[in-house]
N, C-alpha and C positions, 0 to 999 in steps of 0.2 A: 635602872630597869631592863629590860629585854623585849625587844620586838622581832617578832619571828613570822614573816610572812614570803611567800616565793617572789611575789611582786614587789619590784623596787618602788612604784610610783605609791603603792598602797603604804608602805613602811616609810616614804618621805612625808605622806600625808599626815599617817599615824602621829611620828616625832613631830611634825610641826603643829600637830593638836596639842600632844603632849608638853611641849616647850610652854604651853600659856598655863602650865598648873605649877604652883609652887610646889618646892620642894621634889620635883620630880627631875631625875636625871637619866638622860637614856645612856646607860653603858656601852651599849652593842646592838649592830641590828643583823640579823641573819634569815637566810632563804631556803633553810632546809632541816628537817628534824632533828638530824644528828646535831648537827651545828649548835642547834637551838638545846638542846639535851645536855653538851658540853658547856655552852655559855651558861647555863643555871647552874651545873656543877662546879664550874671553877668562881664564878662569882655571888651564887647564893644570893641572888636581886630579890628586892623585898616584892618586886611584880615582876611577870610575862605575860605580856599580850603574845594570844597564840592564834595562827589561822588553823581551822578546821583541817585544812588539806594540804600538806607540806610532802615536797618528795624525799624519799630515803626512809623516813619515820613520820607515820600520821600523826594527826593532832592530838589522837586519844593516847597514843605510844609516848609521846612527848609528855603529854600531862602525867602517867602513871610514873615515867620515870621523874622527873619534875618532884613529884611527892615524898619519892624513893629516895632522891640525893639532896633535893633542899625542902623540907616540908614546911618550911616558915613563907615560902614564896608562893607569894597568891597567884593567882591564875584566872585572867579574864580571856575568855574566847570571843576572837574577834574572825566572822562569819560570813560567806555569802549564801550558806545552804539555809533554807527555809522550812526543812521537814519538821512536823510538829515531834516525830517519834525519835530524829537524832536529836534535836534541841532538849526533849525531856531527857535522853540518856546521858545528855552531860551533866545536866543538872543534878539528876540521880548522881552521879558520879562526884558531886560536891564540888563542881567547879565555882571560884570565886565571883565571877560577873560573866555574862554574855551580852555581847552586842553583836549587830548587824552590821557590815559593812556600808548598808544603807542610811546608818546611822546620820543624827546631825551633828557636828562638833558638838555642841553644847552639851547633846546626850552622853557622848563619849566622855567629855571633861567630868560633868557631874557621875558617870559610872566610876569612873577611876576613883573621884575623890571618895567615894562611898566605899571603894573596896580597900583603898589604905587607911581609912578610918576604921576597917577590922569589920565590913558589913559587906554584904551580896548584894549585887544587881543585876537585873534583868531587863532590858531595854522594852520598852513599851509595845515594840512589835513583836517581839520574843514570847511576851506574855499573852499577846492576843493570839499568836500562833499554835501556843501549848494548850489556850482554854479551844481553840476551835478543833484541835486533833483528840480533844478529851472523849469525843463520842465513838473512838475507835482503841481497842487495848493494845499497847504496845507489844512489841514482839521482843520474845526472849534472845539473848545471845545466841543459845542454840539454834533456835527458829532462824533467826540472821544469818548464820552460816548455812543452815540447807537452804533456805532461799536464795544464799549468794551463790551456791553450787549450782543448785537446780537453773537459773539464768544462764549459768555458765555453760549449760548443755549436759552436766553429770546425771545418770541415771543413780536411782534409788540405790542401786547395790554399791557403786562407785562412791557413792557419797558416804554410806554405811564404813565403807573400808577406809576412807578419808578421816571421818571422825571418830573410829574406836567405837562405833555404834551399830544394832541390828538393822538388819533391812526394814524391818517392821516399826521401830522405832522411829526411823527415816519417816515412812509413812504417815506415823502418827504427826509428826512434826509438821511435814506437809498440808495435811490436811488442817492442822490448827492455823499455819498461815493464810490457807485458802477462806476458811471459816472468820477470821478474824477480819481478813477484806473484803469479802462477799464476793469471793470468784468462783469459777466454776472450771476454768481450762488453762491451759497451760498459759494461751496467747493472754488471757485475762490475769492471771497471775504476772505476766511481764507486764503488760500496761500500768498494773498497781504499784508494782515495784519502782517503776521508773516516775510515775506519777508523785511518789510519797516519798523520794529520794532516798529510799531505802537502802542503796547501793553504793550511794555517791560516796559517803564518808564512814565507812564500817571496815574495819580491819579483817583481811581475806583470814579463814581457820588454817 
């Protein structure tokens, strides 16, 4: 298997936990997204332990390339993000497992064993976070992109040009985002975006 995380102490801890599982051998450890993609392409591992936020290529991009080059490789997300929206997006993308970096070693062992046996695994805290976030409708990809550019200070006209959509369509997406999160001003939108972690691990348009 391949372990991809940009923090050495996390990689070492994960490798130590994995060493206690029968039939698990860590082929390589990598610290950035491009190296993760290259390792998966080269080794075709049975499992990739993937951090959501990697330099050079983000986790969601690595996941897509993994599916492209090694579709038989199972992918387990290991993340520090706790946004229900982002976790739900990974689940909808059909990742094989989701673990939080705060999980106990026993839960990580259990999750890896389930995934290697062909199943899917969500950590208990992940399930709780997802359930707590069900009261709010998740944003679409386009709404995420518009929100990202709004918070970056872009005006509606510039956002439309960037995304190749009309200013009127940008306004509709902006209104939809504000409606979903119950805000009525730019400042409230900023607070909601940061509170829910909507910008932490979303690839830019």
